[in-house]
N, C-alpha and C positions, 0 to 999 in steps of 0.2 A: 465925480464928473464924467469919467470915462465910461463907467457903467451906464449912466443915464443916457449918454450920447449914443451908445450902441443900441439901447432899447428904442431910441427914436429913429435912428437911421435904418435899422433892419426892416421894420414894417414899411417905411417909405419906398425902399428899393423894390420890395416884393409887390407892393400895391401898384407901383408904376409898371412893373412887368405884367401884372394881371390886367390892368387897364389896356395896355398895348395889345395883349393877347386877345382880349375880347373885341377890341376895335378892329384888329386885322381879321379876326374870324368873321365878323359881320360883313366886312368889305368883301371877303372871299366868297361868302354866300351870295352876295349881290352879283358879283362878277360871274359866278357859276350859273346863276339863273339866267343872266343875259346870254352867256355863251350857249347854254343848253337849248335855249329857244332858237338860236341860229342853227345849231346842229340838227334839231328836229326838222327843220325845213330843208335840209340838204338832200339832194337826190341820191338814189341808190343805183347800182348797176355798174356797167363797164362802158367807157367810151372807146371805140376802135376806129382808126383811120386806116383803111386797107388800100393796097396798091391796085386792086381791081374791084369792081362793084359786085355786090351779091346778086345772085339770080333768084328768081321766084322759087326754085327748088331748094335753094339754101335757106331762104326765109321760112319755107314750109317745114323743112327738117327741124329748124330751130323751134318753131311753134309746137311741133310734135314732142320735142323734148321738154316743153314747158317754159320756153324762153320767149320774151317779147323783143322784137327787133324794130327799132324806130329809126327811120332814115332822117338824117339831119340835112340842113341846107348845103353844107359843104360837100364836095364830091367825095364819094366813097367813105363818108363819115357816118357812123351809126352809134346808137345807144342801145345796149343790150342789158336786159335784166330778167331775172327768173321769178316766176310767180311764187309768192310766199317764201322766198329764200333769197338771201343776198349772195350773189356769186363772188367767190374769192379767187382772184387771178394771181397766182404766184409763179406762173411759168411764162414762157415767151408767147408772143401773139400767134405764131404759126401753130404751136401746140394747142392753144385755146381754140383757134378756128378749126383745127382737125377734130377735136372732141365735139365741137358744136355743129359744124357743117359737113364733116366727113372729108374735108380737103384742107390742105395747108395753104394759107394766104398770108403773105408778108404784110407787115404794117406796124403801127404803133398803137399802144393801148394805155388807158388811164382808168384805174380801178376806183370808181366813185365810192363804192361800198367800204373799201378799206380805208379811204381817206375820211369817210364819215365816222367810222369806228375809231380812228385815231383822234379825230377832232373831239369826240365825246369824252376822251380821256385827258384832255389838256388840263383839267383841274387837278387830276392825280399827278401829272408831270410837274405842275406848278408847285404842289405841296412838297414833292420830293426835292425839287430844286431849292425851295425856300428853307426846308428843315435840314438839309444836308450839312451846311456850314455849322449850324448849332450842334448837330450830332458829332461832327468831327472835333469841335472845340471841347465838348464834354468828354469824348473818348480820350483826347490827349490829356486833359486834366485828371480823368479817372485812372488812366494808366500810370500817371505820376503818383497818384495816391496809393497805388499798389506797393510802392516802396516803403509805405508805413509798416508793412509786415516785418521788414527787417529791423525796424525800430521798436517792434512789439507794440505798436499802436493799432490794436485789432479793430477798433471802431472805424478809423479812417480807411483801413484796408477793405473792410466789408462794405463800407459805403461806396468805395470805388468799384467793387465788383457788381454791386446792385445797379449803379448808374450805367456801367458798360452793358449789363444785361438788358436794361430798359432801352438804351440807344439801339442795340442790335435788333431787339424785338420790334421796335418802332420802324426801323429801316426795312426789315423783312416783311412786316405787315403791309407797308405802303407799296413796296415793289411787287409784292405778291398779288396785288389787285390789278396790275397792269396786264393788258392783253394786246400787245403790239402785233399787228399783222406781220407775218413772216417776211413779206416782200420788202418791208421797211428796215429789216435787220441784215447785217452782213452775213455772208454764208460761213466764213471761217472764224473771224475774231469779233467778239461783241464790241470791243473798244476800237474798232477801225474808224477813226475820226474822219479821214478823207472820204470814206463811203457816205457818211451822214452829210458832210459838207457838200459833196457833189450832188447828192440826192435832193437836198433842200434848194440848192442853186438851180438845178435842172427843173424843179417843179415851178419855182417862182418866175423863171424865165418864160416858161409856158409858150414857146413859139408855136407849137402844134395846136394847142387848145385855147389860145388867148381869146379867140372870138366866141368860144362856147360859153353859154350861160352857166352850165353846171360847173365848169372850171372857175369861173368868176365868183360864184357863190362860195365854193370851198376855199379859194384863195382869200376872199374877203373875211371868212370865218377865222382862218389862220392868222391873218394880220391883226384882226381885232383881239384875238386871244393873246397874241404876243404883246400888244400894246397894254392891255389891261392887266394881264398877269405879270408882265415885265415890271410895271410900276409897283404892283403889290409885292413881288419878290424883292425888289430894291428896298422897299420899306421894311420888310422882314429882316433882311440882311443888316440894314442900318440899325434897327432896334437891337438885333443880336449883338452887333459889335459895340453899341453904346452901353448896353447892360453889362456885357463882359468886361469892357474897359473900366466901368465904374466899380465893378466887383473886384477886379484886380488891383485897382488903385486903393480901395478901402482895405483890402487884405495886406498890401504892402505897407500901408500907413500904420495899420495895427501892429504889424511885426516890428516896425521901426520904434514904436512906443514901448513895446515889450523889451 
């Protein structure tokens, strides 16, 4: 009876996991298509709000360097972009204006191109966030399996090494595809949590750019990405915990029978 029951339970567990994987993959493709359509419509360039207006000579110098300067309705607020190239602003606004206009002008800046580049990678960030708990669970289980070498159970030990290698390769391959703009990363420590929290809070408060259409488009894209991918990640986590719990329960139950 026990043998027959194992033959029935084993396929059902794996079939359930396979159906869940296919369903979540289809949903992810749909979400990715929706987000990428929004990302494609996002503007490029840099928004700057300067403490003094630009002169005709400044604008002419920028045009000579291949930049387009668009004056916005707000005082001393401009949108700057370069022909056939997305400008990447990783320095302070005075340094940017010095390189562009030949003089330093104080002010604030918002790099639209960098935000567009980051928004285009929300699908990769979502996949990493969703798969990380599963990889950690498998790594913990696999590390425990390495103890089988001491008991001379070579099959279990080798299986643990293979699973560890697969998890590390999967994490490395996913993180290797990310191209996060340097200005969104801390200068000293990559795990500087307050830096990320303050950066996210400062962007969504948006007191300087709240009335700008470009900021509203990027902010809306981020919010929709968080909503859709957040629900998807929650489903992946729930499915991971559910399948892991069922597997551990069956494993414990089989050990008790033995």
